[in-house]
C-alpha positions in Angstrom: -21.4 43.7 25.1 -21.8 45.5 21.7 -19.7 43.9 19.4 -19.4 45.0 15.5 -20.3 41.9 12.9 -16.6 41.4 12.4 -15.8 40.3 15.6 -18.2 37.7 15.6 -17.0 36.8 12.1 -13.4 36.8 13.3 -14.1 34.5 16.0 -15.6 31.7 14.1 -13.1 32.0 11.5 -10.5 31.4 13.8 -12.2 28.8 15.4 -13.1 27.2 12.3 -9.0 27.6 11.1 -8.0 25.3 14.2 -10.7 22.7 13.9 -9.5 22.9 10.1 -6.1 22.4 10.9 -6.8 19.4 13.4 -9.1 17.3 11.1 -6.0 17.7 8.7 -3.8 16.0 11.2 -6.8 13.3 11.8 -7.4 12.6 8.7 -3.8 12.4 7.3 -2.8 9.7 9.9 -5.6 8.1 11.7 -4.2 6.9 14.6 -4.7 6.4 18.6 -2.8 9.3 20.0 -0.3 8.6 22.3 -0.6 10.4 26.1 2.5 12.7 25.3 0.3 14.2 21.9 -3.0 14.0 24.2 -1.3 16.2 26.9 0.2 18.2 24.2 -2.6 19.1 22.4 -5.2 19.9 25.9 -2.8 21.6 27.1 -3.0 23.9 23.5 -6.4 24.2 23.9 -6.2 25.0 27.6 -3.9 27.8 26.8 -5.7 29.1 24.0 -9.0 29.5 26.3 -6.8 30.7 29.1 -5.5 33.6 26.4 -9.0 34.2 25.4 -10.0 35.0 28.7 -7.1 37.0 29.8 -7.8 38.9 26.5 -11.3 39.6 27.6 -10.3 40.7 31.0 -8.0 43.1 29.6 -9.9 44.6 27.2 -13.8 44.0 28.7 -13.4 43.9 32.3 -13.0 41.8 35.2 -17.0 41.4 35.1 -16.9 39.8 31.3 -13.5 38.1 32.1 -15.1 36.3 35.0 -18.2 35.3 33.2 -16.0 34.1 30.1 -13.6 31.7 32.9 -16.8 30.7 35.3 -18.5 29.3 32.0 -16.1 27.8 30.2 -15.0 25.5 33.3 -18.4 24.6 33.8 -18.8 23.8 30.2 -15.5 21.5 30.4 -16.5 20.0 33.0 -19.9 19.0 31.9 -18.1 17.7 29.2 -15.9 15.5 31.1 -19.2 13.8 32.7 -20.3 13.4 29.1 -17.1 11.7 28.1 -18.4 8.5 29.9 -21.4 8.3 27.3 -19.4 8.8 24.4 -17.2 5.7 25.6 -20.3 4.0 25.8 -21.2 5.0 22.2 -18.2 3.9 20.6 -18.4 0.7 22.6 -21.9 -0.1 21.6 -20.7 1.0 17.5 -17.3 -1.1 17.9 -15.5 1.8 16.3 -11.8 0.6 15.3 -9.5 2.5 17.8 -7.4 4.0 15.1 -10.8 5.9 14.0 -12.6 7.2 17.2 -10.3 10.2 16.6 -12.3 11.2 13.4 -15.4 9.9 14.9 -15.2 12.5 17.6 -14.0 15.3 15.8 -16.4 15.0 13.4 -19.4 14.8 15.8 -17.8 17.8 18.0 -17.9 20.1 14.7 -21.6 19.0 14.4 -22.4 19.8 17.6 -21.0 22.9 17.7 -22.8 24.3 14.6 -26.0 22.8 16.5 -25.4 24.6 19.4 -24.4 27.7 17.9 -28.0 27.8 16.4 -29.3 26.6 19.8 -27.5 29.4 21.6 -28.5 31.9 19.0 -32.3 31.0 19.5 -31.7 31.0 23.6 -30.2 33.9 23.5 -33.4 35.5 21.7 -36.1 34.2 23.5 -34.0 35.0 27.1 -33.7 38.7 26.2 -37.3 39.0 25.5 -38.7 36.9 28.3 -37.8 37.4 31.5 -39.5 34.6 33.3 -37.4 32.3 30.9 -34.6 32.1 33.7 -37.2 31.0 36.8 -37.9 28.0 34.1 -33.8 27.6 33.6 -33.3 27.9 37.0 -36.0 25.0 38.0 -34.4 23.0 35.4 -30.9 23.0 36.5 -32.5 22.4 39.7 -34.1 18.9 38.7 -31.3 17.8 36.7 -29.3 18.3 39.5 -31.3 16.2 41.4 -31.0 13.7 39.0 -27.7 13.6 38.7 -26.8 13.4 42.4 -29.5 10.0 41.8 -26.4 8.7 40.0 -28.3 7.5 37.3 -26.6 4.4 35.2 -24.6 5.5 32.0 -26.2 2.7 30.4 -29.9 4.7 30.7 -28.0 8.2 29.7 -27.5 6.6 25.9 -30.5 5.7 23.7 -30.9 6.3 20.3 -32.5 9.6 19.7 -34.9 10.6 16.9 -32.5 12.2 14.6 -30.3 8.5 14.9 -33.4 6.1 14.2 -34.3 8.7 11.5 -31.0 7.9 9.7 -30.7 4.4 10.4 -34.5 3.8 9.2 -33.9 6.0 5.6 -30.4 5.2 4.8 -29.4 1.7 4.0 -26.8 0.8 6.0 -23.8 -2.1 5.7 -22.9 -4.2 8.5 -19.4 -3.2 8.8 -16.8 -0.3 8.9 -15.1 0.4 5.3 -11.9 2.3 6.8 -12.8 5.7 7.7 -15.6 6.0 4.9 -18.7 7.5 5.6 -20.4 5.9 2.5 -19.5 3.0 0.3 -21.0 1.6 -3.2 -21.9 -2.1 -3.0 -24.5 -2.4 -5.8 -25.8 0.6 -4.5 -24.9 3.7 -2.0 -24.7 3.0 1.2 -24.0 4.5 4.2 -21.4 2.9 7.2 -21.7 2.7 10.5 -19.1 5.4 10.4 -21.4 8.1 9.6 -24.0 6.3 12.2 -21.8 6.8 15.2 -20.8 9.8 14.2 -24.6 11.1 14.2 -24.7 9.7 17.5 -22.3 11.5 19.2 -23.1 14.9 17.6 -27.2 14.6 18.3 -26.0 12.9 21.6 -23.9 16.2 22.6 -27.0 18.3 21.4 -29.0 16.9 24.1 -26.1 17.5 26.8 -27.0 21.2 25.5 -30.1 21.2 27.1 -28.4 20.9 30.3 -25.4 22.9 29.7 -26.7 25.7 27.6 -29.2 26.7 30.4 -26.5 26.4 32.9 -24.1 28.7 31.1 -26.9 31.4 30.6 -27.1 31.6 34.9 -23.4 32.5 34.6 -24.0 35.3 31.6 -26.2 36.5 29.5 -24.0 37.6 26.8 -24.6 35.2 24.0 -20.8 35.9 22.6 -19.3 34.5 25.8 -22.1 31.7 25.8 -20.6 30.6 22.2 -16.9 31.3 22.8 -17.1 29.1 26.2 -19.0 26.4 24.4 -16.7 26.4 21.5 -13.6 26.0 23.9 -14.9 23.8 25.8 -15.8 21.1 22.8 -12.5 22.1 21.0 -10.6 19.8 23.5 -12.7 17.3 23.8 -11.3 14.7 21.4 -8.1 14.4 23.1 -9.2 14.8 26.6 -11.0 11.7 25.7 -8.2 9.8 25.2 -6.0 12.0 28.1 -8.6 10.8 30.8 -9.9 7.8 29.2 -8.4 5.4 32.1 -9.1 7.7 34.6 -13.1 8.3 33.9 -13.6 5.4 36.7 -11.9 6.9 38.7 -13.8 10.0 38.8 -16.6 8.5 40.9 -17.6 11.3 42.6 -18.0 13.6 39.5 -21.5 13.4 38.9 -22.2 14.4 42.5 -20.3 17.3 42.1 -21.5 18.7 38.7 -24.8 18.4 40.2 -24.0 20.5 43.3 -22.9 23.3 40.5 -25.9 22.9 38.7 -28.2 23.2 41.8 -25.7 26.3 42.6 -26.3 27.8 39.5 -30.2 27.0 39.4 -30.6 28.7 42.6 -28.5 31.6 41.6 -30.7 32.3 38.6 -33.8 32.3 40.2 -32.8 34.1 43.3 -31.2 36.9 40.8 -34.8 36.9 38.6 -36.4 37.6 42.0 -34.1 40.3 42.4 -34.8 42.1 39.3 -38.5 41.4 39.6 -38.2 44.0 43.0 -38.0 41.2 45.6 -35.7 43.3 48.4 -34.6 39.8 50.1 -33.2 38.0 46.7 -29.5 39.0 46.2 -27.3 39.0 43.2 -24.7 37.0 43.6 -21.2 38.4 42.5 -19.5 36.4 39.3 -16.2 35.7 41.8 -18.4 34.2 44.3 -19.6 31.7 41.5 -16.2 31.3 40.1 -15.2 30.1 43.4 -18.0 27.9 44.2 -17.4 26.1 40.9 -13.9 25.5 40.7 -14.1 24.9 44.9 -16.4 22.4 44.4 -15.1 20.5 41.4 -11.3 20.9 43.3 -13.2 19.0 46.3 -14.9 16.6 44.1 -11.9 15.2 42.1 -9.4 15.1 45.2 -12.3 13.1 47.1 -12.4 10.7 43.7 -8.9 9.9 43.7 -8.9 9.3 47.5 -11.5 7.0 47.3 -10.4 5.5 43.9 -6.9 4.9 45.8 -8.4 2.9 48.7 -10.7 1.0 46.7 -7.5 -0.5 44.5 -5.6 -1.1 48.1 -8.8 -3.1 49.0 -9.1 -5.0 46.1 -5.4 -5.8 45.6 -5.7 -7.2 50.0 -8.4 -9.0 49.0 -7.0 -10.6 45.9 -3.9 -11.6 47.8 -6.0 -12.9 50.8 -5.1 -10.3 53.2 -7.9 -8.7 55.6 -7.8 -5.0 54.3 -7.4 -2.2 57.1 -11.1 -0.6 58.7 -11.4 2.7 57.1 -12.1 5.5 59.6 -15.0 7.7 58.6 
């Protein structure tokens, strides 16, 4: 995709306007959003991403359009899994519920800026060093293996270098002062609000170590990598509140994502071998990739909901002193 600079500038400006409006609405009235509000916003962002993808299909062809949709769905799914850790961070820092929207939004804006720099560096490296695809592929397979092991969420969040540096360098208050980031108490001090925003933003950047190689396995176009990441992040705030109660029910989500990451990792290695002249190594079409991603996530979601419903019935029966019916396997 040989895009003129104005396309990049217009795209970034469009994202900036949408995020600015979102931020203004959150800052104007801090509150915990209702289910109706969350559904409306998530639907808006999903429709916006779908319209963008359809535009790519019409203007740039099915290959680039398919790559965008595959990348966006993968990044969005990985973002859902990341919400577990965001929920853990919110609980650990005891963020007041009415300010969680602002924390998430600013953390997402920080993550988007850092991911943009990460994508630019990654795109340059990929264009120059073809062997990186082997590294990316092996890393994704390793990540999938770890994810399949079902690591505990408590182990997924630890104070990273950036967060420890902020705590060490900046004096911090013990309590929140509304939504303020700093407060003057004899001297200028930061509040836990700033600390938790740094935690959200930098933790999301660590998640990019998985998601950026994954999307480079689906498309080599920096523009598609950036836009897919941006659309996946933009709706994350409302998605946090919308499915917060459903996160515990998606018991097989990590398993499904591990299958997706392993597939993309193998795809990367096979395509790198193909381009290096290995005759038996195939190129996997983007439509096949899209089908595997959607199919795996759909099956994962259905099986998760079925198991959650069975567990709920068994728990209800146990609380009533009734022996639950055996489940055929």
